[in-house]
DOKE-353399 format. One line per 3 residues: number of its first residue (from 1); for each residue x, y, z of C-alpha. Coordinates in pm, whole numbers, plus 50000, padded with zeros to 5 digits. Layout:
! DOKE-353399
NUM> X,Y,Z  ...
! end
This chain:
! DOKE-353399
1> 69050,21409,27317  69148,21715,27154  69012,22054,27253
4> 68846,22103,26925  68619,21799,27008  68563,21932,27366
7> 68403,22251,27200  68223,22023,26974  68071,21828,27265
10> 67980,22178,27429  67809,22268,27140  67601,21925,27144
13> 67515,21996,27518  67415,22354,27432  67194,22244,27154
16> 67018,22000,27373  66993,22236,27642  66846,22495,27426
19> 66604,22270,27307  66483,22162,27649  66452,22536,27769
22> 66200,22594,27452  66031,22253,27574  66010,22371,27949
25> 65873,22717,27844  65618,22568,27619  65507,22281,27876
28> 65458,22560,28146  65233,22724,27909  65019,22427,27820
31> 64764,22269,28008  64597,22058,27731  64575,21679,27812
34> 64804,21448,27596  64634,21317,27274  64564,20948,27142
37> 64902,20743,27101  65085,20987,27365  64824,20950,27646
40> 64833,20554,27557  65208,20534,27594  65185,20716,27940
43> 64927,20494,28064  65145,20170,27964  65430,20344,28147
46> 65189,20352,28467  65200,19962,28463  65568,19938,28568
49> 65536,20152,28890  65562,19950,29203  65192,19864,29300
52> 65053,19987,29000  64674,19922,28946  64662,19721,28634
55> 64441,19433,28519  64545,19107,28701  64515,18914,28383
58> 64830,19111,28225  65148,18928,28212  65483,19102,28254
61> 65557,19107,27869  65197,19256,27808  65236,19542,28003
64> 65315,19751,27737  65063,19641,27496  65174,19559,27128
67> 65481,19804,27198  65795,19693,27310  65876,19833,27647
70> 66193,20040,27685  66037,20400,27631  65753,20310,27870
73> 66016,20195,28141  66184,20538,28076  65863,20705,28136
76> 65829,20507,28441  66151,20606,28546  66036,20964,28519
79> 65723,20899,28732  65930,20760,28995  66198,21109,29005
82> 65906,21318,28963  65540,21324,29022  65340,21088,28758
85> 65157,21332,28520  65141,21450,28157  65409,21698,28204
88> 65680,21470,28357  65649,21202,28110  65810,21390,27827
91> 66138,21417,28043  66209,21077,27944  66315,21222,27601
94> 66577,21445,27750  66858,21131,27727  66735,21060,27363
97> 66814,21425,27257  67151,21391,27371  67205,21057,27233
100> 67061,21177,26916  67280,21477,26879  67589,21299,26964
103> 67512,21011,26719  67450,21263,26456  67764,21450,26510
106> 67982,21128,26518  67839,20979,26211  67863,21307,26019
109> 68226,21355,26141  68302,20990,25970  68106,21069,25675
112> 68238,21421,25630  68428,21595,25895  68376,21792,26223
115> 68267,22123,26058  67992,21926,25877  67921,21760,26202
118> 67862,22082,26405  67626,22177,26101  67431,21856,26107
121> 67353,21886,26487  67249,22232,26418  67020,22151,26162
124> 66873,21874,26313  66793,22085,26626  66620,22342,26404
127> 66400,22107,26210  66049,22192,26314  65906,21815,26341
130> 66190,21691,26529  66126,21990,26775  65778,21912,26794
133> 65830,21542,26869  66079,21608,27127  65811,21679,27388
136> 65589,21408,27303  65564,21071,27441  65599,20857,27126
139> 65825,20570,27072  65970,20732,26730  66162,21038,26893
142> 66360,20764,27108  66378,20538,26780  66558,20839,26593
145> 66835,20827,26841  66880,20450,26845  66882,20436,26453
148> 67157,20704,26450  67357,20534,26732  67313,20187,26518
151> 67415,20350,26212  67740,20471,26379  67829,20168,26531
154> 67760,19953,26199  67980,20207,26001  68256,20190,26311
157> 68287,19792,26277  68436,19844,25949  68248,19561,25817
160> 68272,19375,26166  68635,19377,26187  68632,19482,26532
163> 68487,19258,26804  68408,19516,27089  68245,19744,26819
166> 68051,19447,26671  67943,19381,27005  67829,19743,27077
169> 67640,19725,26780  67445,19428,26837  67352,19578,27190
172> 67232,19891,27044  67021,19693,26777  66864,19518,27079
175> 66770,19825,27240  66638,19996,26926  66420,19679,26869
178> 66310,19734,27220  66208,20079,27134  66014,19984,26823
181> 66011,19697,26539  66073,19990,26283  66438,19990,26397
184> 66514,19669,26177  66354,19824,25874  66592,20111,25902
187> 66905,19918,25950  66839,19637,25706  66973,19795,25394
190> 67267,19973,25566  67362,19606,25711  67348,19454,25384
193> 67552,19727,25233  67826,19678,25480  67840,19324,25444
196> 67876,19347,25051  68141,19642,25102  68357,19437,25310
199> 68271,19090,25182  68202,18983,25513  68094,18632,25405
202> 68462,18546,25277  68629,18615,25574  68567,18392,25897
205> 68658,18641,26179  68408,18894,26033  68134,18662,25980
208> 68200,18550,26359  68154,18903,26474  67845,18964,26269
211> 67688,18642,26407  67800,18752,26756  67634,19106,26719
214> 67300,18953,26572  67287,18674,26881  67325,18953,27124
217> 67057,19144,26936  66825,18827,26935  66886,18725,27284
220> 66814,19078,27442  66554,19163,27220  66372,18846,27220
223> 66302,18858,27599  66006,19062,27495  65950,18959,27124
226> 65929,18570,27168  65634,18572,27413  65480,18864,27209
229> 65503,18713,26882  65144,18582,26810  65004,18913,26960
232> 65235,19105,26698  65139,18898,26406  64762,18977,26485
235> 64853,19344,26542  65059,19367,26218  64768,19223,26014
238> 64512,19479,26192  64719,19776,26107  64705,19710,25739
241> 64355,19714,25776  64385,20043,25955  64585,20195,25662
244> 64296,20137,25440  64041,20269,25682  64217,20586,25711
247> 64245,20652,25342  64589,20600,25293  64696,20536,24939
250> 64763,20206,24815  65122,20096,24821  65145,20030,24461
253> 65043,20390,24345  65229,20699,24252  65066,20870,24568
256> 65213,20618,24772  65559,20658,24620  65571,21031,24677
259> 65379,21004,25013  65685,21067,25237  65850,21321,25007
262> 65525,21550,25022  65536,21496,25398  65916,21573,25430
265> 65856,21891,25263  65543,22009,25380  65533,21875,25757
268> 65862,21777,25855  66112,22044,25714  65915,22303,25541
271> 66010,22459,25210  66357,22619,25333  66504,22327,25491
274> 66390,22113,25202  66542,22335,24940  66845,22327,25164
277> 66849,21938,25191  66788,21896,24775  67059,22141,24691
280> 67300,21984,24981  67215,21616,24859  67306,21746,24495
283> 67636,21924,24570  67743,21664,24851  67697,21387,24556
286> 67859,21603,24287  68171,21722,24504  68211,21409,24661
289> 68203,21557,25033  68065,21257,25171  68330,20980,25224
292> 68087,20697,25208  67800,20823,24994  67686,20440,24934
295> 67624,20419,25326  67439,20711,25366  67233,20660,25022
298> 67157,20322,25131  67013,20429,25471  66780,20681,25346
301> 66662,20504,25042  66641,20176,25212  66422,20300,25509
304> 66211,20533,25286  66123,20229,25062  66032,20016,25352
307> 65816,20270,25516  65678,20347,25173  65576,19967,25141
310> 65360,19995,25442  65011,20061,25411  64961,20256,25739
313> 65161,20579,25707  65238,20850,25945  65524,21140,25926
316> 65625,21027,26250  65738,20676,26094  66004,20838,25903
319> 66136,21062,26182  66437,20830,26240  66571,20950,25870
322> 66554,21328,25952  66850,21360,26161  67059,21137,25954
325> 66970,21329,25620  67075,21649,25754  67431,21522,25706
328> 67431,21599,25323  67322,21963,25344  67544,22013,25635
331> 67843,21888,25421  67730,22147,25164  67696,22429,25387
334> 68040,22382,25567  68179,22388,25232  68078,22753,25151
337> 68420,22871,25329  68475,23125,25588  68484,23445,25400
340> 68255,23749,25503  67988,23640,25244  67997,23294,25369
343> 67976,23366,25739  67675,23635,25644  67484,23343,25469
346> 67537,23125,25774  67397,23376,26010  67113,23439,25778
349> 67028,23059,25735  67039,23003,26117  66838,23319,26198
352> 66557,23229,25938  66557,22877,26092  66521,22994,26441
355> 66235,23237,26350  66068,22924,26197  66112,22720,26500
358> 65971,22998,26728  65671,23048,26480  65587,22660,26480
361> 65603,22629,26854  65469,22954,26994  65318,23126,26709
364> 65382,23458,26531  65040,23634,26491  65148,23873,26232
367> 65185,23584,25985  64958,23334,25829  64911,23009,26013
370> 65006,22846,25693  65108,22892,25352  65021,22619,25115
373> 65246,22587,24800  65013,22332,24633  64722,22116,24734
376> 64827,21746,24802  64661,21400,24854  64333,21400,25026
379> 64243,21094,25230  64111,21123,25584  64346,21414,25609
382> 64479,21615,25318  64841,21634,25295  64964,21950,25119
385> 65311,22119,24990  65369,22356,25246  65605,22675,25250
388> 65528,22653,25637  65312,22560,25914  65259,22718,26251
391> 65077,22438,26366  65016,22055,26288  64664,22017,26242
394> 64603,22246,26533  64715,21935,26741  65096,22037,26768
397> 65204,22414,26759  65154,22698,27015  65083,22613,27381
400> 64716,22673,27508  64573,22697,27839  64249,22487,27796
403> 64059,22268,28050  63914,21961,27872  63753,21872,28211
406> 63878,21523,28234  63929,21559,28623  63580,21736,28661
409> 63404,21446,28468  63587,21154,28636  63511,21331,28996
412> 63152,21353,28879  63141,20983,28781  63310,20856,29063
415> 63071,21018,29307  62783,20883,29117  62933,20556,29134
418> 63004,20555,29491  62631,20670,29569  62449,20429,29361
421> 62724,20147,29369  62781,20123,29005  63070,19974,28851
424> 63322,20209,28677  63302,20145,28297  63273,20461,28063
427> 63198,20471,27700  63356,20785,27526  63204,20851,27195
430> 63382,21125,27079  63752,21078,26957  63893,21431,26971
433> 64244,21483,27015  64246,21630,27365  63881,21452,27454
436> 63937,21052,27388  63918,20737,27558  64307,20732,27563
439> 64319,21055,27775  64027,20964,27995  64198,20642,28088
442> 64539,20797,28160  64375,21086,28391  64163,20771,28568
445> 64482,20583,28616  64636,20886,28761  64374,20921,29017
448> 64409,20581,29106  64062,20498,28979  63987,20117,28880
451> 63779,20205,28572  63734,20058,28220  63737,20334,27965
454> 63653,20268,27596  63569,20417,27253  63265,20237,27104
457> 63282,20217,26731  62975,20054,26608  62589,20107,26666
460> 62496,19773,26558  62211,19628,26775  62094,19939,26897
463> 62104,20028,27262  62290,19666,27300  62584,19877,27171
466> 62617,20008,27531  62631,19664,27695  62912,19645,27942
469> 62920,20014,28003  62753,20202,28306  62849,20555,28194
472> 62843,20740,27855  63011,21037,27766  62882,21222,27429
475> 62940,21548,27242  62727,21717,26984  62924,21881,26738
478> 63274,21747,26624  63336,21390,26693  63688,21349,26603
481> 63887,21160,26324  63638,21023,26082  63776,20657,26071
484> 63704,20596,26427  63403,20800,26491  63166,20688,26172
487> 62904,20533,26428  62909,20847,26683  62634,21020,26544
490> 62423,20688,26585  62551,20624,26917  62436,20993,27032
493> 62113,20935,26869  62026,20611,27083  62142,20802,27405
496> 61887,21113,27310  61606,20863,27222  61642,20603,27506
499> 61585,20880,27779  61461,20643,28046  61784,20448,28028
502> 62041,20714,27982  62016,20953,28286  62187,21295,28238
505> 62426,21363,28524  62579,21703,28425  62697,21902,28143
508> 63042,22028,28091  63169,22325,27867  63443,22250,27658
511> 63724,22498,27491  63599,22406,27144  63279,22568,27227
514> 63095,22228,27257  62934,22065,27580  63037,21726,27680
517> 62719,21514,27856  62784,21256,28125  62524,20985,28122
520> 62440,20724,28361  62291,20418,28201  62003,20280,28416
523> 62038,19897,28347  61714,19797,28535  61526,20022,28324
526> 61676,19854,28027  61589,19543,28134  61200,19629,28206
529> 61194,19767,27863
! end
């Protein structure tokens, strides 16, 4: 290993350390509970702890729900090393950061050179959406790391001419699939491209190594996928219906075609990095700055197309593309040279991107929270073309010291249940980011409470919509995302109208200016009526 490569690995370590210093400062300043999916994945991770309080009907391969278990196992490891909680769970992403930066560096070195590789790591580290997501317990951040590793190893097989590298690729494929099913979608086109480029089917040794790698991937990943296959089929069909409920554009439409392009500019990169990407891709192609442009294009276009063909859409679904696409602008930026003007341009670029990262993570009061360049598609959410954002729908962004009263509400509920010997079954009617059934369930499990927490989404049958629950929690104002709270107003009205059945236990003021009301459901009175 050369001194130059040693220095480059120091850069990778420095960028990872800098990112997690930012995250550490952010986490110490934020007291809000994790939102929806983040809370759900943290709850799943608790199932893997020794002596975990989990439903006895769950079998081992069902402990992570409909999701592969690798990230949950890593979060559980952090729970074991540190105290289980919302601030220890994100630490599971630290190895993913190092792995991601290393893989991007090595892949960029193969597709361009070491100078471009350094810039690819810098641009990835300064991508606003990647910084936001690095401290969130979602599967897609780890997926981004494994996709980059998978691409690197696939490229290094040289068309499956190397047995050991092919084996490592198969292992990475398995780990990627055990992170999230999307992994196969991102690697499908590059895999076909490599097979065609090297005419793998015409060489018996190459075919054997390809078969070996796929066999390794199938055996390792199949440990979880085979017993979960029936449930996954149901989950995929349900997910397609959810996309329609969320108001996402139909697959065969212009809005669907540009959906992820708009999200790339407006919510993942922002205007400056997006412009750098466009110019970088143009000049990288024109000046032939990439040694294997077809491989790069096959990954980006293939992954983009497959994600577009899905009815359910979200910015995090295309996050695995973000690090890899940085290679093209990185190759262009390093081609500027080493003169005074080029060095000044490099310094200005990094400086502006650092300011942008600071604004999107801690906020700059003297600047507008967002600058919209052009209004975009409006479904349940409006997706605009933005110059920049200092927040992501006020869910991600600057830290806040807010108490959403999960602990107090659960304590009051437990006291009443112990006093009246009532079951612990709670209906959480609103579905707000920091006040939902998902984070109530997480906090209850962290307390060791054997409780069922659900979010009812139908008021059909009137008061019978609360059958199976012994407590109900409501708010009066904002109910949360529209596609899961269409019945919330009607459910609230049932509680208000049926005063003899719903006994008010307590009021809890919330940071959004609303108050949460906790009710005990008097089953004896309901039966009498």
